[in-house]
C-alpha positions as CSV (number, residue, x, y, z in Angstrom):
1,M,47.4,15.4,-47.0
2,A,49.0,18.1,-49.0
3,S,47.1,21.3,-49.6
4,R,46.4,22.4,-53.1
5,D,46.7,25.8,-54.7
6,R,43.3,27.4,-55.2
7,S,42.2,30.3,-57.1
8,I,40.7,33.0,-54.8
9,S,37.0,33.2,-54.9
10,S,35.4,36.0,-57.0
11,R,33.9,37.2,-53.7
12,H,37.4,38.1,-52.5
13,V,37.5,41.4,-50.6
14,E,40.6,43.6,-50.5
15,P,42.1,43.9,-47.1
16,G,40.6,46.8,-45.1
17,R,37.4,46.9,-47.2
18,A,34.1,45.6,-45.9
19,A,32.1,43.0,-47.8
20,N,28.4,43.3,-48.5
21,V,27.6,40.1,-46.6
22,S,24.3,39.6,-44.8
23,T,24.9,37.9,-41.5
24,V,21.9,36.0,-39.9
25,S,23.9,34.5,-37.1
26,T,25.5,36.9,-34.6
27,I,27.7,34.3,-33.0
28,I,30.1,32.7,-35.4
29,P,32.6,30.2,-34.3
30,W,36.2,30.6,-35.5
31,L,38.4,27.5,-36.1
32,R,41.9,27.1,-37.3
33,Y,43.3,24.2,-39.3
34,R,46.8,23.2,-40.2
35,N,45.7,22.3,-43.7
36,A,42.7,24.6,-44.2
37,F,42.1,23.8,-47.8
38,V,41.8,20.0,-47.1
39,A,39.6,20.9,-44.0
40,I,37.3,23.0,-46.1
41,D,36.8,20.2,-48.6
42,W,36.3,17.6,-45.8
43,L,33.9,19.8,-43.8
44,C,31.8,20.3,-47.0
45,S,31.7,16.6,-48.0
46,A,31.4,15.2,-44.5
47,F,29.2,17.8,-42.8
48,G,27.4,19.4,-45.7
49,F,28.8,22.9,-45.3
50,Q,28.8,25.3,-48.3
51,P,31.8,27.6,-48.9
52,Q,30.7,31.2,-49.0
53,F,34.0,33.0,-49.1
54,I,37.7,32.0,-49.2
55,Q,40.5,34.5,-49.0
56,A,43.8,32.7,-49.5
57,E,47.4,33.3,-50.6
58,G,49.4,30.2,-51.7
59,H,48.8,27.5,-49.1
60,T,47.5,29.8,-46.4
61,V,43.8,30.5,-45.9
62,H,43.5,33.9,-44.3
63,H,39.8,33.8,-43.9
64,A,37.0,31.4,-45.0
65,R,33.3,31.3,-44.3
66,L,31.3,28.1,-44.5
67,T,27.5,28.1,-44.1
68,C,25.1,25.5,-43.0
69,G,21.4,26.6,-43.2
70,D,21.3,30.0,-41.4
71,G,24.6,29.3,-39.5
72,M,28.1,30.0,-40.3
73,V,31.6,29.0,-39.2
74,M,34.8,30.9,-40.1
75,L,38.2,29.3,-40.4
76,G,41.7,30.0,-41.3
77,S,45.1,28.4,-41.4
78,A,46.8,27.6,-38.1
79,D,50.4,28.7,-37.5
80,D,49.9,31.5,-40.0
81,G,52.1,34.0,-38.2
82,T,49.2,36.2,-37.0
83,E,48.4,37.3,-33.5
84,S,46.0,34.4,-33.1
85,D,49.0,31.9,-33.0
86,R,49.8,33.1,-29.4
87,H,46.2,32.6,-28.2
88,M,45.0,29.3,-29.7
89,L,46.1,25.7,-29.7
90,Q,45.1,22.9,-32.0
91,P,43.3,19.8,-30.6
92,D,46.4,17.6,-30.9
93,E,48.3,20.0,-28.7
94,T,45.7,19.6,-25.8
95,G,45.4,15.8,-25.9
96,G,42.2,16.2,-27.9
97,R,40.4,18.1,-25.2
98,E,38.4,21.1,-26.1
99,T,37.2,24.0,-24.1
100,Q,34.5,24.8,-26.7
101,S,32.7,23.0,-29.5
102,C,30.2,23.9,-32.2
103,F,26.6,22.6,-32.3
104,V,25.0,22.5,-35.7
105,V,21.2,21.9,-36.2
106,V,20.6,19.7,-39.2
107,D,17.3,18.7,-40.9
108,D,17.9,14.9,-40.9
109,V,20.3,13.9,-38.1
110,D,20.3,10.2,-39.0
111,A,21.3,10.9,-42.6
112,H,23.9,13.5,-41.4
113,Y,25.4,10.9,-39.0
114,A,25.7,8.3,-41.8
115,Q,27.4,10.9,-44.1
116,A,29.8,12.0,-41.4
117,V,30.7,8.4,-40.5
118,D,31.2,7.5,-44.2
119,A,33.6,10.5,-44.6
120,G,35.7,9.2,-41.7
121,A,34.5,11.4,-38.8
122,E,35.6,10.0,-35.4
123,V,32.3,9.5,-33.5
124,V,32.9,10.2,-29.8
125,I,29.3,10.2,-28.6
126,P,27.0,8.0,-30.8
127,L,23.7,9.2,-32.2
128,S,21.1,9.0,-29.5
129,V,18.6,11.0,-27.5
130,Q,20.7,13.0,-25.0
131,E,19.5,13.7,-21.4
132,H,18.2,17.1,-22.5
133,G,15.8,15.4,-25.0
134,M,17.5,16.2,-28.3
135,R,18.6,13.5,-30.7
136,S,22.3,14.3,-31.5
137,Y,25.8,13.0,-31.7
138,A,29.4,14.3,-31.3
139,C,32.3,13.6,-33.5
140,R,35.8,14.9,-34.4
141,D,36.8,16.3,-37.8
142,I,40.0,15.4,-39.6
143,E,42.1,17.7,-37.4
144,G,40.4,16.7,-34.1
145,H,38.0,19.6,-33.5
146,L,34.8,18.5,-31.7
147,W,31.5,19.0,-33.3
148,W,27.9,18.3,-32.2
149,F,25.1,17.7,-34.7
150,G,21.4,17.3,-33.8
151,C,17.8,17.9,-34.7
152,A,16.0,21.1,-34.0
153,I,16.5,22.4,-30.5
154,P,13.4,21.8,-28.4
155,R,11.6,24.9,-27.1
156,L,11.6,25.4,-23.3
157,E,8.1,25.4,-21.8
158,V,8.9,28.2,-19.3
159,A,11.7,30.7,-19.8
160,P,14.0,30.9,-16.8
161,A,13.6,34.1,-14.7
162,M,16.8,36.1,-15.1
163,H,16.8,37.4,-11.5
164,R,17.2,33.8,-10.1
165,F,20.7,33.5,-11.7
166,G,22.1,36.2,-9.6
167,A,21.4,34.2,-6.5
168,L,23.6,31.4,-7.8
169,H,26.8,33.4,-7.5
């Protein structure tokens, strides 16, 4: 698919200037897409993300933020000539294998699953109750990134004692 020219959001921030953006999540995944504009549209229609901010020039997305509930992902164009190019690969360059993936909690995982499938997401682990007790599924987006979606994360009955982890090393 060819990318489209977009007008830059009115929330555009000049380089080097901080934005007044409240961040609820302190861990925010960063993804890169070869066709970031198409990916943004697809992630919004297939997964229900909402665009919060897009900084772009021509066909290159320098920085975008998409939200889902209290969570956020950031993304930009792959092969954009930045330092990140040396450190990151796209899923098709690794045989589709990932070393990380995003997990997103959704209100209605059944409806979310149907929406993602209708949008063409490649389901790699069908919607089911996983061994950890959570109803979830895994799929790939249009450029092959692996995503997990599920219902609310169950609370642990007993928090693990931190001192026990040292003994495992």
